[in-house]
DRENLO-650433 format. One record per residue: residue number from 1; residue in one letter; x, y, z of N, C-alpha, C, CB in turn. Coordinates in pm, whole numbers. Each point is the difference from the previous one (the first is absolute). Glycine has a CB too. Example, Ala and Ser with C-alpha at 12.3 -4.5 7.8 and 13.67 -1.06 7.14 Angstrom:
REM DRENLO-650433
  pos  code   neast  nnorth     nup  caeast  canorth    caup   ceast  cnorth     cup  cbeast  cbnorth    cbup
    1     A    1319    -569     780     -89      119       0      90     120       0    -189     -117     125
    2     S     154     222    -197      82      119       6     -77     109      73     118      -63    -215
This chain:
REM DRENLO-650433
  pos  code   neast  nnorth     nup  caeast  canorth    caup   ceast  cnorth     cup  cbeast  cbnorth    cbup
    1     M   -1721     331    1641       8       52    -138      19    -117     -97      97      221      83
    2     T    -182    -232    -183      14     -107     -98      95      43    -111    -233      -81      53
    3     H     254      -7    -148      95       28    -108     -48     112     -91      71     -236      10
    4     T    -200     268     -10     -49      103     -92     -80     109      67      -5     -172    -172
    5     A     -33     152     295     -91       96      64      75     114      67    -163     -185      36
    6     F     222     272    -118      61      120      56     -14     114    -100     162     -138     137
    7     A    -169     259     -82     -12      118     -84     139      48     -41    -214       64     116
    8     R     216      29    -212     128       54     -48      85      51     117    -110       62    -219
    9     S      47       5     312      72       58     113      55    -107      95    -145      201     -19
   10     E      97    -324       6      45     -109      87     103     -90     -67    -222        7     111
   11     A     261      25    -234      87      -88     -77     134     -22      67    -113       78    -206
   12     K     171      28     262     130      -14      63      -6     -97     119      58      234     -72
   13     A    -162    -220     154     -16      -90     114     -30    -141     -46     -80      191     139
   14     A       0    -203    -245     -34     -133     -51     123     -74     -49    -225       85     -63
   15     A     314     -16      -7     121      -65     -50      85     -52     115      -3      150    -202
   16     K      18     -69     306      82      -43     112     -64    -117      74      86      234      23
   17     E    -218    -242     -25     -68     -110      67       0    -128     -83    -143      167     115
   18     L     126    -155    -245     -25     -117     -85     123     -56     -68    -222       91     -35
   19     L     321      -7       5     115      -45     -78     115     -35      95     -70      144    -196
   20     R      87    -273     218     101      -51      91      61    -128     -57    -121      102     197
   21     G     240    -135    -152      62     -124     -44      52       8    -142    -150     -121     152
   22     I     115      24    -235      49       -8    -138    -118      12     -95     195     -144      70
   23     V    -198     251    -147     -96       15    -108      69     -46    -127    -121      196     114
   24     T      73    -305    -170      72      -70    -106     -36      51    -139       7     -200     148
   25     A      96     231    -225     -17       37    -140      33    -123     -84      59      245      44
   26     L    -158    -298    -112      20     -124     -75       7      27    -150    -118     -125     180
   27     C     168      26    -252       2        7    -146    -140     -27     -55     240      -74      -2
   28     L    -258     106    -126    -127      -24     -67      17    -115     -99     -67      244      26
   29     P       0    -356      -3       6     -108     -99     -74      40    -128      14     -170     186
   30     V      48     141    -298     -63       26    -130      17    -122     -89      45      249      21
   31     D    -127    -253    -127      15     -108     -96      98      40    -109    -234      -78      48
   32     A     246      -5    -150      98       25    -105     -30     125     -80      36     -244     -13
   33     H    -159     293      21     -39      121     -72       8     126      88    -148     -142    -143
   34     G     189     126     267       9      114      90    -131      32      69     177       87    -142
   35     D    -278    -172     125    -128       21      68       8     -55     142    -123      -13    -219
   36     V      44      70     308       4      -38     141     -43    -146      17     -47      238      66
   37     D     131    -314       2     -33     -138      39     -78       8     130     208      -98    -115
   38     E    -340     102     103     -83       27     117       9    -111     104    -154      129    -145
   39     A     154    -254     102      13     -111      95     137       5      68    -156     -140    -140
   40     G     260     172      63     132       10      59      10     114     101      93      -94    -209
   41     L    -155     207     178       0      112      93     -71     -37     130       5      160    -193
   42     R    -118    -225     181     -71      -42     122      85     -97      82    -221       31    -118
   43     H     286    -124      50      89      -93      71     109      75      74     -47     -175    -173
   44     D     108     272     107     112       71      62     -46      87     116     117       -1    -219
   45     I    -235      58     209     -53       78     113     -24     -91     119    -108      163    -159
   46     R      51    -279     134     -22      -95     110     135     -44      59    -216      -79    -108
   47     Y     316      60      24     133      -38      47      56     110      92      39     -134    -211
   48     C     -52     258     169      50      111      83     -68       3     135      47      131    -208
   49     L    -177    -156     210     -74        7     126      20    -125      84    -167      146    -111
   50     D     152    -262      49      -6     -125      76     137     -60      29    -220      -40    -104
   51     V     316      60      14     133      -58      19      97     104      58     -42     -158    -192
   52     L      47     275     131      95      102      44     -51      77     122      78       20    -235
   53     G    -208     -21     259     -56       74     114       8     150     -19      65     -187     146
   54     A     -83     234    -270       5      144     -27    -107      73      78      91      -45    -229
   55     S     -56     162     280     -97       81      75     -69     103     -87     139      -33     203
   56     G    -108      32    -333     -64       88     -96      56     -31    -137     -35      181     174
   57     L     -27    -127    -277      46      -22    -137      18     132     -73    -116     -222      -3
   58     Y     219     228     -79      32      114     -85     -31     -42    -142     181       89     158
   59     I    -282     -29    -220     -51      -45    -128      29     104    -109    -180     -132     117
   60     N     205      82    -239      29       84    -117     129      80      18    -246       14     -43
   61     G     341     -73     112     128       67      21     100     -32    -109     -43       -5     243
   62     N     168      38    -216     105      -17    -100      15    -145     -45     116      195      99
   63     F    -119    -289      -3      19     -139     -38    -124     -60     -65     162      -22     186
   64     Q    -273      95    -182    -116      -40     -80      -2      77    -132    -129      -54     210
   65     H     241     113    -245      21       72    -126    -124      79     -42     162     -177     -68
   66     Y    -211     261     160    -123       74     -26      12      88    -124     -48       -2     244
   67     W     168      45    -277      19       90    -114     -19     -71    -134     158      133     139
   68     L    -159    -267    -138     -24      -76    -122    -147     -39     -15     234      -85      14
   69     L    -315     116      87    -140      -41      -1     -90     110     -54      46     -150     193
   70     T    -156     110    -253    -104       96     -35     -73      42     127     -26     -101    -231
   71     I     -48     209     223     -80       42     115     -99    -109      37      25      240     -67
   72     A     -84    -305     -33     -95     -108      28      69    -115      74    -131       63    -205
   73     Q     253     -96     166      73     -106      69      32      39     144      96      -73    -218
   74     R     -54     197     239      29       44     136    -124      -7      87     180      150     -88
   75     R    -293    -111      32    -125       -8      76     -35    -145      31     -80      211    -110
   76     R     103    -300      16     -33     -140      24      91     -60     106     -80      -20    -236
   77     V     207      56     236      93      -52      99     -46      37     142     188       16    -168
   78     I    -225     108     190     -43       39     134    -136     -61      34     130      213     -22
   79     E    -215    -234     -77    -127      -67      26      24    -142      52    -110      138    -179
   80     I     201    -210     114      30     -136      43      60       1     140      37      -70    -239
   81     A      56     162     263      65        6     132    -102      29     110     212       79    -108
   82     A    -299      19      84     -99       36     101     -95    -116      26      16      239     -69
   83     D     -55    -309     -36     -91     -114      15      67    -113      77    -113       63    -213
   84     E     238     -93     180      68     -112      63      34      30     146      93      -64    -221
   85     V     -54     187     249      35       38     138    -124      12      87     202      121     -86
   86     A    -309     -68      28    -129       11      71      13      70     135     -73     -208    -115
   87     G     157     312     120      11       80     121      87     -58     108    -219       81     -54
   88     A     285    -195      27      80      -65     104     122      83      40     -76     -220     -87
   89     V     136     290      -9     115       87      26     -17     125     -84     153     -197      52
   90     P     -90     307     -15      -8      121     -82      77     -15    -130     -24      134     206
   91     I     -25     -66    -308      63        1    -132      39     142     -35    -133     -202     -73
   92     I     250     215      10      43      126     -59       0     -21    -151     143       66     203
   93     N    -215      18    -276      -9      -14    -145      69     119     -66    -216     -129      20
   94     R     314     101    -105      66      109     -72     -94      56    -105     227     -106      40
   95     C    -255     235     -28     -87       70     -95      79     105     -76    -197      -40     149
   96     A     328      23    -157      86       97     -67     -42      18    -145     188      -62     153
   97     A    -189     187    -196     -32       34    -139      55     138     -28    -208     -144       1
   98     A     246     168    -127      48      133     -36    -109     104      18     159     -102    -163
   99     S    -283      64     134    -114       90      15     -59     -12     140     -48      -18    -246
  100     P      41     127     322     -66       -7     131    -144     -49     -11     147      185      77
  101     R    -217    -148    -183    -139      -45     -15      -8    -151     -15     -57      219    -106
  102     Q     152    -275      32       0     -145     -14      32     -68     133      70       25    -240
  103     A      24      32     315      31      -55     131    -122       6      92     239       70     -29
  104     I    -315      38      21    -121       14      82    -104    -103     -41      46      246      29
  105     E     -58    -271    -160     -94     -102     -46      40    -139      51     -48      138    -205
  106     L     178    -168     201      46     -127      54     -25      -9     150     174      -10    -180
  107     A    -157     121     250     -26        2     143    -147     -21      31     194      153      30
  108     A    -282     -96    -112    -144      -18      21     -38    -147     -16     -42      234     -82
  109     H      98    -298     -19     -24     -144     -20      54     -79     119      11       30    -250
  110     T     105       8     299      61      -66     115     -91      12     123     229       49     -92
  111     R    -282      71     113     -89       22     115    -125     -84     -11      88      232      23
  112     D    -144    -244    -144    -121      -79     -20      21    -146      39     -66      155    -184
  113     L     190    -201     181      32     -139      34      28     -17     149      93      -29    -229
  114     G     -98     137     306      26       -9     142     146      -2      37    -210     -118      17
  115     V     296     161    -110     145        5      26      34     135      61      48     -159    -192
  116     P      28     164     303      14      125      76     113      93     -42     -94     -126     182
  117     F     195      75    -253     118       82     -27      39      -6    -147      79      -39     234
  118     I     -29     152    -284      59        2    -134     144      46      11    -224       47    -107
  119     D     299     -77       2     140       38      -9      18      84    -125      75     -209     123
  120     L       7     313    -112      32       87    -113     151      14     -11    -219      124      26
  121     V     266     -99    -147     141       34     -22       7     143     -49      60     -241     -51
  122     P      53     308      67      12      139     -45     -23      13    -150     160       44     185
  123     P    -210      70    -229     -25       21    -143     130      -1     -79    -204      132      56
  124     D     191    -166    -184     114      -13     -90      76     132     -10    -123     -178    -129
  125     P     257     175     143      77      125      -4      -8      72    -134     153     -101     166
  126     Q    -183      30    -274      -8       70    -128    -119      94      -6     111     -195    -108
  127     F    -207     177     201    -117       86       2       9     109     106    -133     -191     -83
  128     V     202     162     194       1       96     111     133      73      13    -164     -143     116
  129     G     269      94    -182     129       67      11      49       4     142     -57      136    -198
  130     T     100     -20     241      51       17     137     -94      81      87     231      -13     -90
  131     D    -355      29      46     -98       80      73     -63     -84     110     -46      139    -206
  132     T      99    -125     327     -48      -82     111    -144      33      38     234      -17      83
  133     A    -276     139    -109    -139       37      32     -97     -83     -83      74      233      59
  134     V     -37    -263    -183     -86      -83     -85      -9    -142      58      62      138    -203
  135     V      49    -188     253       1     -134      60     -96      -5     118     238      -34     -74
  136     V    -232     133     161     -89        4     116    -145       8     -46     179      111     138
  137     R    -206     -26    -236    -138       16     -47     -50    -129     -68      39      247     -30
  138     Y      51    -319     -35     -37     -128     -62     -55     -96     106     178       32    -178
  139     F    -102     -50     287     -46      -89     106    -125      55      69     235      -77      35
  140     A    -239     208     -14    -114       61      68    -128     -16     -83     154      165     110
  141     Q    -142    -151    -241    -118      -11     -86     -58    -141       6      94      177    -150
  142     I      -6    -278     142     -49     -138       6     -57     -30     138     170      -69    -172
  143     A     -99     111     276     -47      -28     136    -134      64      27     236      -14      74
  144     A    -258     133    -129    -128       68      20    -113     -71     -74     123      216      27
  145     G     -89    -297    -127    -100      -70     -78     -38    -135      54      85      120    -192
  146     T     -31    -158     309     -33     -128      62       3      15     151      94     -126    -196
  147     D    -172      45     264      10        0     147      80    -121      50    -221      120      13
  148     L     287    -191    -105      87     -110      41     133      53      54    -108     -149    -171
  149     G     175      67     248     135       34      42      96      -5    -117     -49      -87     228
  150     V     139     184    -237      93       11    -111     142     -23      50    -153      162    -118
  151     I     223    -254      55     140      -28      31      83      43    -120     -60     -194     154
  152     V     164     272    -129      87       51    -105     125     -86      -6     -89      235      30
  153     F     115    -293    -147     121      -79     -18     107      90     -61    -133     -215     -30
  154     H     233     249     112     109       87     -43     121     -85     -33     -87      190     142
  155     T     128    -187    -267     115      -76     -44      73      76    -108    -114     -216      58
  156     P     247     213     -58      74       70    -105     -21     -60    -137     168       60     169
  157     R    -230    -176    -178     -21      -64    -129    -100      76     -87      52     -217     108
  158     V    -127     312     -50     -91       79     -83      76     108     -77    -186      -44     163
  159     G     314      65    -129      79       97     -74      44     120      79    -119      -75    -196
  160     Y      70      88     319      43      109      86     -34     -38     144     -34      174    -184
  161     T      91    -103     278     -29      -25     140     -57     126      64     183     -173      11
  162     M    -252     151      99     -59      111      76      70      10     134    -223      -29    -116
  163     G     254     149     156      64       20     129     -96     -26     115     151      166    -106
  164     P     -98    -189     226     -86      -24     116    -102     111      23     186     -127     101
  165     E    -147     252    -125     -92      111      23    -120      -7     -94     192      141      77
  166     L    -168    -177    -203    -109      -12     -95     -92    -116      38     146       97    -181
  167     L     -89    -208     222     -82     -113      42     -81      35     125     170     -158     -98
  168     A    -111     236     187     -74       42     118    -117      90     -38     209      -17     136
  169     E    -192      99    -239    -110       83     -47    -112     -87     -57     161      188     -48
  170     I    -124    -287     -30    -100      -92     -56     -70     -76     112     136      -22    -210
  171     A     -64     -11     316     -58      -74     112    -109      78      72     217     -116      27
  172     E    -220     247     -47    -103       83      64    -136     -10     -69     181      155      72
  173     I    -184    -209    -193    -129      -21     -68     -84     -94      86     104       35    -232
  174     P    -229       0     260     -77      -71     104      -1    -152     -10    -137      198       7
  175     N     117    -254    -126      -9     -146      -6     125     -67     -55    -242       28     -29
  176     V     352      46      16     129      -65     -22      42     -61     133      68      162    -188
  177     C     -60    -294     190      18      -70     127     130     -79       8    -246      -14      15
  178     G     323      12    -125     125      -75       4      93      42    -112    -121     -189     103
  179     I     250     173     -78     103       19    -101      85    -125      -2       1      253      30
  180     K      -1    -320    -146      90     -112     -23     125      61     -62    -190     -173     -31
  181     N     299     175     107     116       80     -37     116     -88     -41     -75      180     155
  182     G      93    -198    -286     107      -84     -50     131      75     -12    -168     -134    -121
  183     M     212     193     230     119       84       4      93     -50     110    -131      199     -86
  184     P     255    -147      94      89      -38     110     -63      30     135     196       42    -148
  185     L    -151    -116     249     -58       12     133       9     142      54      60     -238      40
  186     E      48     308     -72      15      137      51    -113      90     -51     249      -32       9
  187     H    -288      14    -134    -109       78     -57    -131     -35      69     121       10    -222
  188     T    -144    -140     241    -124      -44      65     -10      55     141       2     -207    -139
  189     N     108     204     212      -3       52     136     -20     151       4     147     -188      68
  190     A     -96     258    -169     -25      144      -8    -149      28     -22     232       35     -92
  191     V    -296    -119      10    -145       14     -18     -72     -27     132      21      -69    -242
  192     R      21     -35     310     -62      -33     129      14     114     100      48     -242     -43
  193     D      68     305      44      20      112      93     -98     113     -28     242      -62      17
  194     L    -275      82    -144     -89      111     -37    -148     -33      22     170       70    -167
  195     V    -211    -193     140    -143      -33       9     -38     -59     135       0      -37    -246
  196     G      99      -1     327     -32      -61     129     -78    -128     -19      -1      225     105
  197     D    -101    -245     -22     -82     -121     -13    -133      29     -67     109      -91     204
  198     S    -114     201    -283    -127       38     -63     -40     -98    -110      51      239      52
  199     I      47    -298    -122     -29      -98    -103     102    -114       8     -99      179    -149
  200     L      72    -286      77      96     -108     -12     111      39     -97    -180     -169      51
  201     V     303     148     -10     115       16     -90      66    -137      -7      35      249      57
  202     V     -38    -309    -177      37     -140     -16     121     -12     -92    -238      -69      38
  203     D     345      11      16     116      -38     -81     -30    -141     -52     165      147     136
  204     P    -171    -168    -270     -39     -132     -52     115     -99     -16    -181      117    -115
  205     I     302     -79     154     116      -85     -23      15    -102     112     114      187    -124
  206     E    -121    -317      90       5     -105     102     129       4      79    -144     -140    -144
  207     Q     256     170      79     128        0      69       3      99     116     108      -66    -212
  208     R    -195     167     208      -5       98     108    -123     -15      88     125      155    -146
  209     C    -204    -259     120    -127      -14      70      18     -11     151     -92     -111    -202
  210     L     186      27     244      19      -21     143      43     129      68      59     -239     -42
  211     T      35     311     -17      44      128      55    -116      98       9     228      -39     -94
  212     N    -306      47     -12    -113       92      -1    -101     -34     107      33       32    -243
  213     M     -57    -158     266    -101      -39      98      50      13     143     -95     -154    -168
  214     L     219     109     193      51        2     137      45     139      43      71     -237     -29
  215     E     -12     314     -63      58      128      39     -88     121     -33     221     -104     -34
  216     F    -308      91     -69     -75      117     -44    -151     -20       0     194       58    -138
  217     G    -239    -167     196    -142      -19      24     -84     -29    -123      32      147     188
  218     Q      28    -188    -299     -78      -32    -118     -87    -122      30     178       96    -154
  219     Q    -306     -89     123     -92     -107      37     -41     -90    -117     -82      149     178
  220     V     117    -109    -300     -41      -77    -116     106      13    -108    -244       36      55
  221     I     254    -139    -137      86        8    -118     -83     -41    -121     210      -50     135
  222     F    -199     127    -241     -64      -32    -127     106     -66     -88    -167      195      19
  223     T     150    -323     -50     107      -73     -69     -55    -126     -63     169       91     161
  224     G    -100    -140    -263     -27     -133     -53     104    -101      43    -111      106    -193
  225     D     208     -61     271     112      -88      34     -42    -118      86     149      197     -15
  226     N    -259    -185      91     -41     -116      79     -43    -116     -89     -70      154     184
  227     A      24    -124    -307     -34     -108     -93     125     -70     -52    -206      125     -64
  228     L     322     -64      81     128      -58     -40      71     -67     117      19      173    -177
  229     F     -38    -122     298      75      -46     117     -75    -107      80     107      224      10
  230     D    -240    -217     -10     -81      -91      81     -61    -108     -88     -49      185     163
  231     T      26    -302    -104     -56     -113     -72    -108     -65      86     217      -39    -123
  232     A    -282     -63      67     -99      -74      78      65     -68     120    -136      -35    -208
  233     A     264       1     195      70      -71     108      35      93     116      91     -159    -170
  234     D     -60     284     140      44       92     105     -13     143     -51     159     -172      96
  235     Q    -189     262      -5     -15      141     -34      88      86      92    -237      -43     -81
  236     P     369      38      63      89       76      89     -17     151     -15     160     -188     -12
  237     F    -189     238    -107     -22      143     -18    -121      43      82     102       -7    -232
  238     R    -214     -62     216    -119       34      78      28     -10     149    -144      -81    -187
  239     R     216     -21     228      24      -20     143      91     107      57     -31     -245     -31
  240     Y     131     290     -46      86      104      56     -72     134       6     201     -120     -89
  241     V    -289     145      -6     -80      123       7     -93      -4     120      12       24    -250
  242     E     -76    -137     272     -88      -13     116      77      18     130    -148     -153    -130
  243     A     267      94     137      81       13     121      43     145      22      80     -236     -30
  244     A     -39     304     -78      42      139      12    -115      88      46     170      -36    -180
  245     R    -288      14     124    -116       82      38     -41     -25     144     -77       -4    -238
  246     A     106    -116     287     -33      -33     139     110      41      97    -138     -189     -84
  247     G     248     245      32     110       44      85      97    -110      40    -152      171      83
  248     R     142    -287    -149      92     -110      31     123      13     -90    -193     -153      70
  249     A     277     248     -35     109       40     -90     100    -113     -23     -27      232      80
  250     Q      64    -305      24     100     -106     -16     -52    -109     -95      88       48     232
  251     E    -213     -87    -214     -59     -101     -88      -8      52    -143    -132      -91     193
  252     A      92     216    -208     -12       57    -134     135       3     -71    -192      139      79
  253     R     296     -99      -7     134        4     -61      48    -139     -39      53      204     135
  254     R     -80    -302     -51      42     -138     -31     -68     -48    -128      35      -47     245
  255     L    -165      70    -257     -74      -45    -118      45      75    -125    -195      -57     147
  256     A     215     187    -132      43       80    -116     140     -40     -45    -143      190      79
  257     D     233    -213      16     137      -39     -35       3    -134     -73      84      127     198
  258     A    -175    -217    -160      -4     -132     -63     -39       7    -148     -58      -96     222
  259     L       2     209    -263     -39       19    -139     114      48     -89    -228       49      81
  260     T     346     -31     -26     112       56     -78      29     -76    -129      95       79     214
  261     P     -92    -212    -215      27      -70    -128    -107      29    -105     116     -180     129
  262     V    -243     182     -88    -109       30     -94      10     146     -46    -149     -173     112
  263     R     181     259     -18      14      143     -32     111      22    -102     -83       60     230
  264     D     190    -138    -220     109       13     -97     -45     -41    -140     165      -45     185
  265     V    -246     -61    -195     -54      -39    -131     -91     110     -54      13     -244      65
  266     H     -94     299      20     -89      111     -38      81     120     -49    -170      -78     168
  267     Q     278     107    -101      84      113     -41      54     -22    -141      63       41     241
  268     R     -13    -161    -268      59      -29    -131    -103      -3    -112     177     -129     117
  269     W    -291      69     -91     -96      -25    -107    -106     109     -16      39     -239      40
  270     I     -66     311      67    -104      103      -6      60     140       8    -163     -159     104
  271     R     223     191       8      43      138      23     114      42     -92     -72      -25     237
  272     D     175     -57    -252     113       38     -85     -43      15    -146     156     -119     156
  273     R    -237      28    -204     -45        8    -140     -91     120     -22      18     -249     -18
  274     W    -103     276     114     -88      116      -9      81     128      -4    -180     -126     122
  275     Q     279     134     -34      83      119       7      83      18    -127       9      -25     249
  276     A      42     -84    -302      88        9    -116     -73      41    -127     142     -173     105
  277     S    -264     122    -124     -71       25    -125    -113     101      12      57     -230     -65
  278     G    -106     250     188    -119       84      19    -128     -71     -36     140      196     -45
  279     L    -130    -320       0    -117      -78     -42     -49     -86     117      84       -2    -240
  280     I    -211      16     275     -55      -81     108      10    -148     -36    -158      188      65
  281     P     222    -270      19      26     -140     -36    -122     -89      23     239       36      57
  282     I    -345      -7    -130    -125      -71      21      14    -148     -36    -126      211     -47
  283     S     200    -242     -59      15     -140     -38      69     -80     109       9       68    -240
  284     T      88      -7     307      70      -67     110     -94     -22     116     216      104     -71
  285     F    -292      -2     104     -96       -9     111    -103    -109     -30      33      247      53
  286     K     -83    -250    -176    -100     -100     -37      58    -142       9    -110      170    -151
  287     Y     229    -188      96      58     -134       3      25     -43     144     105       39    -225
  288     W     -47      48     305      33      -32     140    -127     -39      77     196      159      -8
  289     T    -298     -75       3    -122      -31      75     -71    -122     -57     -23      242      56
  290     G      36    -264    -187     -59     -118     -60      61    -129      52     -48      134    -201
  291     Q     176    -129     237      67     -117      56     -45     -29     143     195       47    -146
  292     L    -253      53     212     -37      -15     141    -149     -28      20     188      152      56
  293     G    -266    -149    -164    -141      -34      16     -98      99     -57      70     -116     197
  294     M     -22     231    -245     -88       94     -65      -9     -33    -149      57      178     170
  295     T    -136    -104    -244     -29      -35    -139     119      17     -92    -233       64      42
  296     G     311      44     -21     111       25     -91     -53      28    -139     149     -147     137
  297     G    -106      68    -233     -53       13    -134      75     101     -84    -217      -63      89
  298     P     165      92    -209      72       85     -95      10     144      44     -77     -149    -179
  299     T     177     216     127      18      144      21     -54      72    -123     206      -37     149
  300     P    -288     138    -131     -60       66    -117     103      82     -77    -218        9     121
  301     G     206      -9    -253      85       84     -82     -34     146      19      22     -184    -166
  302     P      79     269     147     131      -27     -59     106     -38     103     -59      158    -178
  303     L      18    -191     300      97      -35     104      66    -134     -33    -134      129     172
  304     P     261    -145    -138      70     -124     -36     -28    -113      97     178      137    -104
  305     E    -169    -259      54      -7     -119      84     142     -38      44    -209      -79    -120
  306     L     218       6     230     127      -64      32      30    -107    -103     -33       46     246
  307     T     160     -63    -278      39     -108     -89     -10    -133      75     153      155    -130
  308     T    -152    -263      54      -2     -133      61     119     -19      93    -120      -90    -201
  309     D     236     138     160     119      -12      84     -15      82     128     139      -36    -204
  310     E    -196     156     192     -20       83     119     -99     -66      96      50      206    -137
  311     Q    -154    -264      85     -97      -68      85      67    -115      76    -184       62    -160
  312     A     265    -140      90      68     -112      64      97      49     107     -22     -133    -211
  313     E      93     242     183      95       54      97     -72      52     123     156       59    -187
  314     L    -266      14     166     -74       54     114     -60    -113      83     -50      208    -130
  315     R      -8    -306      65     -58     -112      75     106     -70      84    -174      -30    -179
  316     A     292      12     125     108      -65      76      35      81     123      90      -99    -211
  317     E     -90     231     199      31       85     116    -113      -6     103     137      152    -147
  318     L    -261    -158     101    -112      -11      93       3    -133      74    -135      149    -149
  319     E     177    -254      80      16     -129      66     113       4     101     -88     -114    -204
  320     F     197     180     168     117        4      87     -29      70     132     144       -1    -203
  321     V    -224     108     200     -30       73     123    -122     -56      72     100      202    -102
  322     G    -157    -311      50    -105      -70      71    -142      47     -25     168      -39     166
  323     L    -187     127    -263    -136       44     -31     -79    -107     -74      82      234     -10
  324     I     -11    -314     -70     -63     -112     -70      55    -128      61     -28      135    -217
  325     R     -63    -218     263      41     -126      64     -75    -115     -66      49      117     221
  326     D      13    -178    -319     -63     -112     -70      22    -130      77      33      118    -220
């Protein structure tokens, strides 16, 4: 089975076959006007593939601030990604839109590029209220309008959460092939109990990755954290995931434990700030990855930049834990 040669009815099997290891969600380089830095994006995609060893790419996601882009920009971003990847690894393209018709149009463009999977987020609560039937029909309508595999990103950041039973109902849609579940582990495991091995259920939190892989059989993680944890000099995140997937539990635990100092910096600068403000820390992610070899660059307005003092403090911490070695 190739990255694109499957029918709607084969999407679930295709996802389980093709999506393994680390599917990397990268930032979007932009210029001072907020326009896509195409050369920078190509550089970063090559970095993800050639340096980080990503087994797939997550495009137009949260860290690519898709909500600040025009539809034309979103289409151009996936065009560049598909061209640069050239089928080497599977791509997931976020086609989330308030209008199901717009999401279907984005999916059609995605399919024309040979990209096999799309990602959707739940509809805005101000439009659907508490009517769960509308939520199911929203996903069903979009899924029926494409033969690509559909991955649902469930996160409380959209303004509400869905219970395991509702997610299991959505999982029955023929080409819904994965749920990226940004919820506590107990919730994710409840979903797994209901859907069995019919679709991928992915916990995207790195801190739980080893547990999910060794104890609950998770085969892939969708994350940008490998761009923060791994460098050209060493890729301990990639290596511990590979070891876990191969059943080398002792090796995987040793590699994961060695990341504790880096994980602590990540907790302070990314997770704690995100939790405290609700604002995705894109400027932090951009600066951090820019220090390690990716493009970095400006953060588009109205999102804030790190201050000069914050940049200096973060760089000092990255040097202290050995990510930057001058």
